[in-house]
MIDREN-883126 format. One record per residue (C-alpha): residue number from 1; chain; x, y negated, z. Coordinates in nm, 3 decimals. Layout:
<rs>
R   mifi   kolza      east     north        up
R    NUM       A         X         Y         Z
...
</rs>
This chain:
<rs>
R   mifi   kolza      east     north        up
R      1       A     0.000     0.000     0.000
R      2       A     0.133    -0.339    -0.097
R      3       A     0.126    -0.599     0.179
R      4       A     0.097    -0.962     0.073
R      5       A     0.390    -1.170     0.194
R      6       A     0.513    -1.527     0.174
R      7       A     0.816    -1.727     0.270
R      8       A     0.789    -1.971     0.559
R      9       A     0.775    -2.265     0.320
R     10       A     0.466    -2.121     0.149
R     11       A     0.239    -2.123     0.457
R     12       A    -0.032    -2.385     0.402
R     13       A    -0.055    -2.669     0.653
R     14       A    -0.300    -2.581     0.930
R     15       A    -0.329    -2.214     0.832
R     16       A    -0.385    -1.968     1.118
R     17       A    -0.063    -1.800     1.230
R     18       A    -0.065    -1.479     1.433
R     19       A     0.251    -1.413     1.637
R     20       A     0.286    -1.042     1.720
R     21       A     0.604    -1.062     1.931
R     22       A     0.620    -0.957     2.295
R     23       A     0.535    -1.195     2.581
R     24       A     0.896    -1.280     2.667
R     25       A     0.970    -1.368     2.304
R     26       A     0.656    -1.583     2.282
R     27       A     0.734    -1.761     2.610
R     28       A     1.085    -1.857     2.500
R     29       A     0.970    -2.015     2.174
R     30       A     0.672    -2.003     1.939
R     31       A     0.486    -2.203     1.678
R     32       A     0.252    -2.452     1.838
R     33       A    -0.109    -2.353     1.779
R     34       A    -0.028    -1.993     1.684
R     35       A    -0.241    -1.705     1.811
R     36       A    -0.041    -1.464     2.029
R     37       A    -0.128    -1.096     2.025
R     38       A     0.162    -0.852     2.072
R     39       A     0.173    -0.582     1.803
R     40       A     0.065    -0.305     2.042
R     41       A    -0.245    -0.502     2.144
R     42       A    -0.377    -0.564     1.792
R     43       A    -0.612    -0.261     1.788
R     44       A    -0.792    -0.381     2.103
R     45       A    -0.769    -0.760     2.053
R     46       A    -0.836    -0.787     1.678
R     47       A    -1.155    -0.979     1.757
R     48       A    -0.935    -1.281     1.835
R     49       A    -0.805    -1.288     1.476
R     50       A    -0.997    -1.509     1.229
R     51       A    -1.175    -1.291     0.977
R     52       A    -1.298    -1.557     0.734
R     53       A    -0.960    -1.689     0.618
R     54       A    -0.604    -1.585     0.539
R     55       A    -0.398    -1.519     0.852
R     56       A    -0.019    -1.547     0.838
R     57       A     0.146    -1.285     1.060
R     58       A     0.489    -1.352     1.209
R     59       A     0.737    -1.178     1.441
R     60       A     1.113    -1.211     1.498
R     61       A     1.232    -1.096     1.156
R     62       A     0.939    -0.943     0.966
R     63       A     0.914    -0.576     1.063
R     64       A     0.644    -0.590     1.329
R     65       A     0.447    -0.852     1.139
R     66       A     0.447    -0.625     0.835
R     67       A     0.300    -0.343     1.046
R     68       A     0.037    -0.576     1.192
R     69       A    -0.056    -0.717     0.850
R     70       A    -0.097    -0.364     0.713
R     71       A    -0.326    -0.264     1.000
R     72       A    -0.530    -0.583     0.974
R     73       A    -0.570    -0.550     0.597
R     74       A    -0.684    -0.189     0.636
R     75       A    -0.948    -0.315     0.877
R     76       A    -1.102    -0.591     0.666
R     77       A    -0.880    -0.890     0.739
R     78       A    -0.684    -1.103     0.493
R     79       A    -0.341    -1.084     0.656
R     80       A    -0.017    -1.204     0.498
R     81       A     0.327    -1.111     0.629
R     82       A     0.574    -1.397     0.682
R     83       A     0.911    -1.295     0.539
R     84       A     1.201    -1.351     0.777
R     85       A     0.975    -1.425     1.075
R     86       A     1.069    -1.673     1.344
R     87       A     1.432    -1.652     1.235
R     88       A     1.333    -1.802     0.901
R     89       A     1.085    -2.044     1.059
R     90       A     1.314    -2.205     1.313
R     91       A     1.672    -2.095     1.258
R     92       A     1.678    -2.110     0.876
R     93       A     1.428    -2.391     0.810
R     94       A     1.439    -2.590     1.135
R     95       A     1.061    -2.587     1.175
R     96       A     0.951    -2.686     1.526
R     97       A     0.870    -2.447     1.807
R     98       A     0.751    -2.492     2.166
R     99       A     0.826    -2.307     2.488
R    100       A     0.613    -2.182     2.778
R    101       A     0.907    -2.185     3.020
R    102       A     0.963    -2.558     3.062
R    103       A     1.305    -2.516     2.901
R    104       A     1.414    -2.596     2.547
R    105       A     1.248    -2.351     2.309
R    106       A     1.455    -2.090     2.129
R    107       A     1.393    -1.783     1.915
R    108       A     1.460    -1.472     2.117
</rs>
């Protein structure tokens, strides 16, 4: 099955982003406004994912987000994997992130 994917620079402004990293990764640095559901929780929390629009799925480097996008697409969602994940978002392209720790955000 082919999974749709895009580069970070192709995500439309204001599009919903689903971050499937673990809690510690999310807390250290994430995209402001993103939805956070760790990969293992997707099957029980999928109701939190918008079903009426494309959802851009991101993780650290692209592996977990690819798995999540595949599962979501098989279950009626329009999920798109973000190539390169948070590494591409922040480290490669310098796009902003926020932290839940009160410290400077960073990609873990």
